[in-house]
C-alpha positions, 0 to 999 in steps of 0.5 A, a space after each residue: 219780173 211779170 206780177 204773176 211770175 213773181 207770186 209764183 216764185 213766192 208761193 213755191 218758196 213758201 211751199 218748200 219752206 212749209 214742206 221743210 218745216 212739216 218734215 222736220 216736226 215729224 222727225 222723232 226727237 231722242 231722249 225724255 222719260 215716257 211716264 205710262 200708267 199700268 193697272 197692275 204690278 207684275 206678278 213674275 220676271 219670267 215671262 214664260 210663266 207670265 199670265 197677267 196683263 200687269 207682267 205683260 206690260 212690264 216684260 214686253 219692253 225688256 224681252 223681245 219675241 221672234 215675230 211681231 204683231 203690228 197695229 192690224 194684228 198682222 205677223 211681221 218680221 222682228 228677231 226672225 227677218 224671214 220665214 217659209 212654210 212647206 207645202 204640208 205645213 209641218 215644216 217652219 224654217 226661220 231666218 234670224 237676224 245676226 245683230 241681237 245681243 242679250 242685255 248681258 252682252 252675249 249674241 242671240 243664236 238659233 240654239 237660244 230659240 230652240 232652248 226657249 221653244 223646249 223651255 215653254 214645251 216642258 211640262 216642268 216649267 208649267 208655262 201657260 204657252 206649253 200648248 202652243 208649242 206641243 205639236 213640235 217634234 223636232 228643231 234643228 239649228 244647222 247654223 247660228 242665224 236658221 232655225 228649222 221647226 218640224 211638226 208632228 202634225 199640221 197646227 193651223 195657229 203655229 205662226 202666230 205662237 211666236 208673236 205671242 207677247 209671252 212668248 219671249 225669248 230668255 237666255 238660258 244661263 239665267 234660268 240655269 242660275 235661277 236668277 231669272 226670278 230676280 232680274 230680266 235679261 232680254 233682248 229688248 229695247 229697255 232694261 230694268 233700272 229700278 223697281 219700287 213696289 206699289 209704286 213704279 218700275 223705271 226702264 233704261 234704253 237699251 243702246 245695243 237694241 237690234 233695231 238701229 237707232 231705236 228706242 228714241 226715249 232714255 226712259 219708260 216709267 211704268 206707273 202704278 195707279 188703279 183708281 179712275 179718277 186718280 188716272 184722270 187726274 194724273 193726265 190732267 196735271 200732266 204727271 202721266 203722259 199715256 194710258 189705256 182708256 176703257 169703260 167707265 173711264 171715258 167720262 173722265 176724258 170726255 172734256 179733256 180737250 187737250 188730250 189726244 184719244 186714239 181707239 184700237 180694235 179689241 180682242 179683249 173680253 170678259 167673263 164669269 168663270 165657273 169651276 165646273 169641276 166642284 159641285 154644284 157647278 158641275 151640274 150644266 143645267 144650273 150653270 145655263 140657268 145663270 147665264 140666262 139670268 144675268 143682263 150683260 146690257 144692264 151691266 154695260 149700261 150702268 158699269 161701262 157707261 155704254 162703252 162696251 159690247 155683248 161678246 160672243 166667246 170669240 171678239 167680233 174683231 174675228 170676222 167670220 170666226 165670231 158667232 153672232 150672240 143673239 143666236 146662242 144659248 143663255 144670252 138673251 135675258 130670260 127669267 123663266 127659262 132660268 127659274 124652270 132650268 134651276 127647277 130641272 137641276 134640283 135648286 128650285 129653292 135657290 142656292 148660294 155662292 161666293 163670287 171672287 174678283 179683284 179690287 185691281 181694275 175699276 169694272 171688276 166689283 161693280 159688274 159682280 154687284 150687277 150680277 149679284 142683283 140679277 141672280 136674286 131675281 131667280 133666288 141665287 144669292 151671291 156673296 161678292 169677295 173683292 180681292 187684291 190683284 196678287 192674291 186673287 191670281 194666286 187664288 184663282 190658279 188653284 181649282 180647289 180654292 174657288 167656284 165662281 170668279 169674275 175678270 177680264 182678259 187682254 188680246 191673245 192675238 189674232 187667232 181663235 185658238 188662243 181664246 179658246 183651247 187654253 180654258 176649255 180643252 181638257 188639256 188646256 193650260 189655263 183649263 177651268 175644271 171643264 171637260 167636254 168630248 164634243 169641245 175637245 174634238 172641236 178644238 182639235 179639229 180647228 188647230 188641224 183644218 188650215 182652210 179658212 172657210 172651213 175653219 170659221 165653221 169649226 169655230 162657230 160650232 165651238 161657240 155654240 157648244 160652250 154657250 150651251 155647256 156654260 162653264 162661263 158667262 161672257 159679259 162685255 167687250 169693251 171699247 178700248 182706246 189710248 189717252 195721250 198727251 199730245 206731245 207723245 209720238 209714235 206709240 204702237 197701239 195695236 189690238 194685241 200689243 203696245 210697243 214702245 220702241 218707236 215712241 219719242 216726246 215732241 217736247 
């Protein structure tokens, strides 16, 4: 054998061997328990009532949605394997998989889709998702795997409503016997094995999950840890396998070379909400004065350690829809204008109010403290009221118990309607006491227009109006990343949701 031929054969064999090793290494391994850090406990086991991140982190593993957002926030099939929309935008036809079973063993059919939409839509349910389905006129189920939904009028964000993490599908029977308050019966990749209040929730693999061969994990342990240094210590000791990382948390991970960091596009935001239904905050000039006095960049630098950006009402990830915050009223710090507006509002000598926030997430109280310091410069005294998460959520759900509060929100999908209608339309399910005919008209128009450039223009106008009316003061959009142990593979980390049905442990 010639020398060149000999080495060609050897190199070829090595290439095949290396390729085989790489392919083998890429194959998911079955079994094991993934320990994932969560920052708050679930407030409810009923997904149609859930409105907090703590609830979503648990329930998305148990229940499923008709459609799903992928890692790029694109809508993809899930329980519905295909769909079509009529030319006039009024009729949606979904074709379902025929191999989906609830955890109690009952097969899911088109009647379940109809029931869930009607339940979320029903005012008696009190679902935050009601507005997403308010334009549904009629639902038809010609067979077990076909759902035909007819709308009263065009609703541009409608398809995304079915991928909303909280538009999860429940079986009718657990609602009728009221067991939904005590147990979760979904069609998702995991079931609840054990819940320990204040500590963790243990999830067990669903062997009848409709995506063949998944999930790979035997268990997921959702471990409650809220303090930054404790999160970092747990990652360092490998007692947890993964966590989201935001704001000041980055400093704990900068020097941990054995931790894999992965950034994701962010649609989330943080804001100081103002209850405009209660004096003195029914005064628009007073609200705008506060907006001009708050130094967002100071918050980002001192609290978030630079790992955030100033955000308009719509996050910058919504290209074409998000306004340039520098063009909006109340964003640039202007203490003279703030004092002048206070005088016009009748508060030249200042005022005092309570700012409620939660201790559950590390940036909240420090952000409130910067706001407190900023507003003191214009003669406004702020009393910070820090609260435990459950008490805080309960408190701010009633317009009678708060005037000003601060918190952040997770992603709500890739449609601007999800971020604005629910808070600022007079009929919005999470309305904060704000009612403005101009805003209502623009938000209604945004739901009807399907031409993208025209719709983008509508939402930029909405943001300009909201900045002028100042029912909230948007502060920062955090940089969001995930810290993962090097052996954690396959977790779907997206801007809207995190999915674990493809996760596996390479150890």
